[in-house]
N, C-alpha and C positions, 0 to 999 in steps of 0.2 A: 469547544473542540474544533479542529479542522476535519472535514470529511473529504476523503478522496474516493470518488466513485468511478470505477472503470467498467464501462458498459460495452458489451459486445465481445468480439474476439480480436485477434491480433491485427487483422487487415482492415476491419471496418469500425472498431470500437473507438468512441471518444471518451473524454474524461470530464467530469464535473467536479470542481473544487469549491467547497463552501466552508467559510469560517463562521461558525455559529456566534462566537463572541458574546456580546451582551443580549443577543436574542434575534432569532430569525424564524419565521414560520414558513414552511415549505412543503411541497409534495413532490414525490418522485414517480413519474409515470413515463418510463422510457418507451419509445415507439419502435416497433419492429415490423418491417414490411413483409419479409418472408424469412423462412428458415428459423433455426434455433438461436437464442441469445443467452449469453452467460454474463452475469453481472457480479461485481465484487464491490463492497463498500468498506472502507477503512476509516475508523474514527481515531484521530490523533488528539490526545488530551493536550490542552493548552496549559502552560505554566500558570500558577496562581496570579501572577502579576499581569497576565494577558487575558484573564477570563472576561473582562468587561470591555475588550477592544471592539471597535465597530464591526458589525457583521459584513460579510462579503461573499460574492459568488462569481465564479468564472466558468464558462463553458469552453472547453478546449477541444477543437476539432481534431480528428485523427491525423490530418495532414501536418499538424503542428507537433506531433509526438514522434521523436526519432525512432526508427526501426533499424537495428543493426543486424546485418547478415553475417553469421559466423562462418568460419572456414569449413566447419564440419556439416554445413547444410542447415544448421539451426538458425534461430533468430532471437533477438532480445528487443522488446519494446521498453524504452526508457521513459517512464512516467514521472518519476521524481528521483533526485539524486543524480549520480553519474555512473557511467560504465566505461571501463578501459578496454579498448580493442585496437590491435595493431598500432601501438604507440599513439593512439588518439583517445581523448577523453570526450565522451558524448554525454551531454547533460539533458535531463528532461525539462519540460516546460514549467513544472511546479517548483517555484522558488520562493524564498522569503519566509519559510516556516522555521520558527526558532528551534524546533526539535530535529531539524536536518534530516527529514525522512528520505529513505531509499525505497522505491517501488519499481520493481522490474517484472515484466511478464515474459517468461522464457519458454520457447518451444524448441525441443530437441528431437532429431530423428532417432531411429533405433540405435542403441548402443553408443550414442555420442556422449562425449565428456564435456563438462562445463566447469569453469572456475571464475570466481569473482571475489575480489578483495573487499572486505567490509571493515571499516575502521573499528579498532578494538573498543572504543568508547560507546559504540552503538549496541543496543539490544536488537537481536534479529531472529526472524523465523522464516520458514519455508512452508508454503501450502501447495500440495500436489493436487491438481484438479483433473488431470487426465493422464492415462498411461501408467508407467512404472518408473520409479526413481530410487537410486541409492545415493546417500550422502555421507560425508565424513571421512575419517581416516583412522581406523579401517572403515571401509564402506559398509553401510547398513541400509537395508530396504526400509522405506517409510510407507505408511499406509496411505492409500488413496483417500482424498477428501479429509485430510488431517493436517493440522498445523504442528510443525515440529520446531521447537525453540532451539536455536543454535547455542552451543556452549562457548567457552573461551577460545580465543584465536582470532585471526583476521583474514582467513582464507576459506571460502566456501568451495568445496569440491563436490561435484555431483556427476552421476552417470545414468543415462536413460536406459530403460529396459528394452526388450525386443520390440515393443510396440511404440517406442518413443515416449516422450514425457512433455507435459505442459504444466508449468508451475509458476507461482509468483514468489518473489523474494522481497521481504519487507524488513526494514530496519529503521531505528530512530534513537535519539538520545533519551535515556531514562530521566525522569524528572525528580525522583526521590521525594515525592510529595504525597500526602494522603489523598485518596480518591473516594468520593462518596457519590453514588449514582442512584437516581430515582427517575424511572421513565426516560425521557429524553434529556434530563438534566444531569450534568456531570460537574461537580464542584469539589471543594476540599473539606468541607465540614457539613454536618447536618443542618446547622443554622443557615448556611449559604443556600442549601437546597430549598429550605422553607422560604427564604427570601426570593429565590428564583420563581418558585411556584406562585408566590404572592404577586410578584411583578407580572407574571404571565396572566394571572386571573384579573388583574387590574389594569391591563393594557399599558404597562410600562416598558414592554420590550421595544 
C-alpha cells in the first residue's frame, strides 16, 4: 500500500509518502519542538499487479505543499490530487499513484461555505477533526471526529458552523479487488498473507 502521512497543522505540517510495495521496515517518530501536533495517516491499497513493486519513501516539506487562500477567509492545503480555485487548478506534490488519490486539508472560518468537485469514478469521504460542519444537499450536520462516506454525485458542498471547521477530504479510485489484512500486511488472498509473513520472517523483504 501507499501511506500518506500528514503531520502537524496547516501552516507547519509536512508530509511523508511511503510505498510499502514488496516490503519496507520503518518507524514513525515525528518530532515536535513546542505546542500541540495533530497527525493523520492514510493507507491506500495498491492494485494486485503492483503489490510487489519496489518500496519507496519521500519526505515532502511544508513549503512544497500548495496552500490556497479562499475568498471567504478559509484555506485549503492540497496534498494530493487537485483543487480548482478562481479558474486555476492547483495540484498537490503527491503524484504517480495509480488510484489517483485526492487529499485536501480544509480550514473554514465561521459559517463559511465550501465546494469541491470530485470525479464521479472516485470513492470519497470527509473527516471532521475540529469545529462543526454540515455537508450535502440538503445539508446535514456530521459528527466531530467521524468519517462520513460521500454518496453519488460529483460536487461536495459544505458549510462550517459558528466555530468554523477543519476537515480533510479524501478520495481515490476503487480497486474492486478482495482485501485480506493481517497486522501490517495487506494482500488479496490468505495465501499471499502467509507468503508475506514468511518473506518477512526469512529476511526476503
